C-alpha positions as CSV (number, residue, x, y, z in Angstrom):
1,M,82.6,93.3,68.8
2,P,81.2,90.0,70.4
3,E,79.4,90.6,73.4
4,A,80.7,89.8,76.7
5,E,79.7,86.3,77.8
6,P,80.3,84.9,81.5
7,Q,83.2,82.8,82.1
8,A,84.7,80.5,85.4
9,S,87.5,82.8,85.7
10,L,89.4,85.7,84.5
11,C,92.5,86.9,83.6
12,R,93.7,90.3,83.6
13,P,97.5,90.7,82.3
14,L,98.8,94.0,83.8
15,A,102.3,95.3,83.3
16,G,103.9,92.0,83.3
17,I,101.4,90.3,86.1
18,T,98.7,88.3,85.3
19,F,95.8,88.4,87.8
20,E,93.5,85.6,87.9
21,V,90.2,86.5,89.0
22,R,88.3,83.1,90.3
23,C,84.9,82.9,92.4
24,A,84.1,79.5,93.7
25,S,80.3,79.9,94.0
26,H,79.5,82.3,90.6
27,R,80.6,82.6,87.0
28,L,82.0,86.2,86.1
29,W,80.7,88.8,84.3
30,P,83.8,90.4,82.1
31,V,84.4,94.1,82.4
32,D,83.1,95.3,78.4
33,L,84.8,98.6,78.3
34,P,87.2,99.7,75.2
35,G,89.9,100.2,77.2
36,Y,89.7,96.6,78.7
37,R,89.5,94.6,75.8
38,A,92.6,94.3,75.0
39,F,93.4,93.1,78.4
40,S,91.2,89.5,78.8
41,A,92.3,86.5,78.6
42,T,90.9,86.2,74.7
43,T,93.9,88.2,73.2
44,P,97.5,87.6,73.0
45,T,99.2,88.0,76.2
46,L,103.0,89.4,77.0
47,R,105.3,87.6,79.0
48,P,104.3,87.8,82.6
49,V,107.5,89.0,84.7
50,F,105.9,88.2,87.8
51,P,104.1,84.8,88.9
52,P,100.7,85.3,88.6
53,V,98.3,86.8,91.6
54,E,95.0,85.4,92.5
55,V,92.0,87.6,92.8
56,A,89.5,85.5,95.0
57,C,86.3,86.7,94.9
58,R,83.0,85.9,96.6
59,V,79.5,87.2,97.6
60,A,79.8,88.6,100.6
61,S,78.1,88.1,104.0
62,A,77.3,90.8,106.3
63,A,79.9,90.1,108.2
64,D,82.5,90.0,105.1
65,C,80.8,92.9,103.9
66,P,79.6,94.9,106.6
67,A,77.0,98.0,106.1
68,Q,79.5,100.3,108.2
69,L,83.4,100.5,107.3
70,P,85.6,102.6,109.4
71,E,86.6,105.9,106.9
72,R,90.8,106.6,106.7
73,F,91.1,108.0,103.2
74,L,88.8,108.5,100.0
75,D,89.3,109.4,96.7
76,G,86.6,111.5,95.4
77,G,83.9,109.1,97.5
78,A,85.2,106.2,94.0
79,W,86.9,103.9,97.3
80,G,88.4,104.3,101.0
81,Y,91.2,102.6,103.0
82,Y,91.7,101.3,106.6
83,A,95.3,100.0,107.6
84,G,94.6,96.5,109.3
85,A,97.3,94.7,111.7
86,D,98.9,92.6,108.7
87,E,96.6,93.6,105.6
88,A,95.7,97.0,103.9
89,V,91.6,97.1,103.4
90,F,90.6,98.7,100.1
91,F,86.4,99.4,99.6
92,A,84.1,101.0,97.2
93,P,80.8,102.5,99.3
94,L,77.2,101.6,97.2
95,P,76.2,104.8,96.2
96,Q,73.7,106.9,98.5
97,S,74.4,104.6,101.6
98,G,77.3,106.2,103.7
99,L,79.9,103.8,103.9
100,A,77.8,100.8,102.9
101,A,80.6,98.7,100.7
102,R,80.0,97.7,97.2
103,W,83.3,95.6,97.7
104,C,85.5,95.1,99.9
105,A,89.5,93.8,99.3
106,R,91.8,92.9,101.5
107,V,95.9,93.3,100.8
108,P,97.8,91.5,103.0
109,R,101.2,93.1,103.1
110,G,104.7,92.1,102.2
111,G,104.0,91.1,98.4
112,A,101.3,89.0,98.6
113,R,100.3,86.4,95.7
114,R,96.4,86.2,96.8
115,I,93.8,88.7,97.2
116,D,90.5,88.6,98.7
117,V,87.4,90.0,97.5
118,A,84.4,90.4,99.5
119,C,81.4,91.4,97.0
120,S,77.9,93.1,97.9
121,N,74.6,91.1,96.5
122,A,74.7,94.4,94.5
123,L,77.5,92.9,92.2
124,L,75.0,90.7,91.2
125,T,73.4,90.3,87.5
126,S,71.0,87.7,86.1
127,G,70.9,85.8,82.9
128,E,68.8,83.1,81.7
129,G,68.2,82.3,85.1
130,E,71.5,82.1,86.6
131,P,72.8,84.8,88.3
132,F,76.2,86.2,87.7
133,L,78.6,88.2,89.2
134,A,80.1,91.4,87.6
135,D,84.0,91.5,87.5
136,P,85.1,93.8,90.6
137,F,88.6,93.5,89.4
138,R,88.4,96.7,87.1
139,Y,88.9,100.4,87.7
140,P,89.5,101.8,90.8
141,L,90.8,98.7,92.4
142,D,93.0,97.2,89.9
143,Q,94.7,100.4,89.8
144,I,95.2,100.0,93.0
145,V,96.0,96.0,93.7
146,L,98.4,96.8,90.4
147,G,100.4,99.3,92.5
148,R,100.5,97.3,95.4
149,A,101.8,94.5,93.5
150,L,104.4,96.3,91.5
151,G,106.2,97.3,95.0
152,S,109.8,99.1,93.9
153,S,109.9,97.5,90.6
154,G,107.8,99.7,88.5
155,L,105.6,102.8,88.8
156,L,102.2,103.8,87.6
157,L,102.3,107.4,85.9
158,H,99.9,109.9,85.0
159,A,101.0,109.7,81.5
160,A,100.8,109.0,77.6
161,G,102.9,106.4,76.4
162,A,104.2,106.4,72.6
163,C,106.4,103.6,70.7
164,R,108.4,103.8,67.7
165,Q,110.8,101.5,65.9
166,G,110.5,99.1,68.8
167,R,111.3,102.0,71.5
168,A,109.0,104.1,73.8
169,L,108.7,107.5,74.8
170,V,106.8,108.8,78.2
171,F,105.3,111.9,78.5
172,P,103.7,112.4,82.2
173,G,101.9,115.3,83.1
174,V,99.1,116.4,85.1
175,S,95.5,117.1,83.8
176,G,95.4,119.5,80.8
177,A,99.1,119.3,80.2
178,G,98.1,118.0,76.9
179,K,98.9,114.1,76.4
180,T,96.0,113.3,74.6
181,T,96.5,116.1,72.5
182,L,100.1,114.8,71.8
183,S,99.0,111.2,71.2
184,R,96.1,112.0,68.8
185,L,99.2,114.2,66.8
186,L,101.0,111.1,67.2
187,H,99.1,108.7,65.9
188,R,98.0,110.4,62.9
189,D,102.1,110.2,62.1
190,G,102.2,106.4,62.5
191,F,103.3,105.9,66.2
192,T,102.0,103.3,68.6
193,L,100.0,104.9,71.7
194,L,100.3,102.7,74.7
195,S,97.7,104.9,76.5
196,D,97.2,108.4,76.5
197,D,96.6,108.5,80.2
198,R,98.1,105.9,82.7
199,V,101.2,104.4,81.9
200,V,103.3,102.1,83.9
201,V,107.3,102.2,84.2
202,R,108.8,98.9,84.7
203,C,112.7,98.4,86.0
204,D,113.8,94.8,85.7
205,A,117.4,93.5,86.1
206,G,118.8,97.2,85.2
207,A,116.5,97.7,81.8
208,F,113.3,99.8,81.8
209,S,110.2,99.3,80.2
210,A,106.9,101.2,78.9
211,W,103.5,99.4,79.4
212,G,100.2,100.1,78.1
213,T,97.2,100.2,80.7
214,P,93.5,99.6,80.1
215,W,92.2,103.1,81.5
216,P,92.8,105.8,78.5
217,G,92.4,109.3,78.7
218,E,89.9,111.5,76.8
219,G,91.5,110.0,73.4
220,G,90.6,106.3,74.2
221,F,94.2,104.7,73.5
222,A,94.7,101.6,75.4
223,R,97.0,99.0,74.1
224,N,98.6,96.0,75.8
225,E,101.9,96.2,74.5
226,A,105.3,97.5,76.2
227,A,108.6,98.5,74.8
228,P,112.1,99.4,76.3
229,L,112.2,102.8,77.5
230,A,113.9,105.2,75.9
231,G,113.3,108.1,77.5
232,L,110.7,110.9,79.7
233,C,109.4,114.0,78.1
234,F,107.7,116.1,80.9
235,L,105.0,118.1,78.9
236,R,104.9,121.9,78.7
237,K,102.4,124.0,76.0
238,G,104.8,126.9,74.7
239,A,104.9,128.9,71.5
240,A,107.7,126.5,70.0
241,F,109.2,123.6,70.0
242,S,111.8,123.2,72.2
243,L,113.4,120.6,74.7
244,R,115.4,120.6,77.5
245,Q,117.3,117.8,79.7
246,L,116.6,118.1,83.6
247,S,119.0,116.8,86.0
248,P,117.7,114.4,88.5
249,R,117.2,116.9,91.1
250,E,114.9,119.0,88.9
251,A,112.7,116.3,87.9
252,Y,112.0,114.6,91.0
253,P,109.4,117.4,92.5
254,L,107.6,117.3,88.8
255,M,107.4,113.0,89.1
256,L,105.9,113.2,92.5
257,K,103.2,115.3,91.0
258,V,102.3,112.5,88.5
259,A,103.7,109.1,90.0
260,S,100.9,107.3,92.1
261,V,102.4,107.1,95.5
262,P,100.1,105.8,98.0
263,W,100.9,108.8,100.6
264,Y,97.8,107.7,102.7
265,D,99.5,104.7,103.9
266,P,103.0,105.3,105.3
267,D,104.0,101.7,105.1
268,A,103.6,101.5,101.1
269,V,105.4,104.7,100.2
270,A,109.0,103.0,100.2
271,G,108.8,101.3,96.9
272,P,107.3,103.2,94.7
273,L,109.3,106.5,96.1
274,E,112.7,103.9,95.4
275,S,110.8,103.4,91.9
276,V,110.9,107.3,91.2
277,A,114.7,107.9,92.4
278,A,115.5,104.3,90.2
279,L,113.8,105.8,87.2
280,L,115.5,109.0,87.2
281,R,119.1,107.8,87.8
282,G,118.6,105.1,85.1
283,V,116.7,106.8,81.4
284,P,117.5,110.4,80.3
285,V,114.7,113.0,81.5
286,Y,113.6,116.2,79.2
287,E,110.8,118.7,79.3
288,L,109.4,119.2,76.0
289,T,107.3,122.5,75.3
290,F,105.4,122.0,72.0
291,R,102.4,123.5,70.0
292,P,99.5,120.9,68.5
293,E,100.6,121.6,65.0
294,E,102.2,119.6,61.9
295,E,105.7,120.9,62.8
296,T,105.5,119.6,66.4
297,R,105.1,116.3,64.9
298,R,107.8,116.4,62.1
299,R,110.4,117.5,64.9
300,F,109.3,114.6,67.1
301,A,109.2,112.2,65.0
302,Q,113.6,113.5,63.6
303,L,113.9,113.1,67.6
304,I,112.8,109.8,68.8
305,D,114.1,108.5,64.6
306,G,117.6,110.3,65.5
307,D,120.1,109.8,68.1
308,G,118.5,111.6,70.5
309,F,117.8,109.5,73.4
310,D,120.3,106.9,72.8
């Protein structure tokens, strides 16, 4: 694998949206992590569904990226949020610096096609005498912005996703439910894994599809591919293999545990909740009880190859 090299601009295809990352003053140092390597400008990308979104970066002045930002919400200290009059503002605090910001992203409400990201000097790195800006459009910023860009047309799920014969199954589950365990079993049996931890489900013109993401789980599965969605299977470990179809009413509270809904921002909740409702109306949903053994692989291959999800 060749080492990352600085670029004048970067592209990040995510779930049918191309995010074009640019900085007028500095070349950008790409994210060189295994999950991101398939989601770069140098690899073939899937056909975009939406127009591109520009991520405009700049090295911040003190006014752009102040030392103290008003705290509204912090995800375990990884990032914070506050609401402006017509924009949502996200920031990442520098380690051991209170609320001094590593980056500060302003996301206009209402389907914006441009995101402004002010970056602190902490993101500058030198090489051959020329300072580069480390690409800030990585986790958690890219995941946050993708959720905003999807609106009511898609949903980021805490889930694994697997493909076989041109169809995808998505396995939502909270941590410890068995997503990575099942992903490894299916991978050994010839399934193509989109992800073992984060999957995007989209609805375009009434057709549902599953998309891989660059945010893998312990199994390291992160694939820049998509396939028509055949069904959802909520995972539960048990003594024997069983499959039970769930009604939308039964599935709804389970979906709320695994769907990325920005509860911290009431103005942004409606779109993801519309996506949840549409998904449960549009595709079959099951509860899958399984054991991590050879029998599970055989039974599951029979299920997806047969008529169970038609």
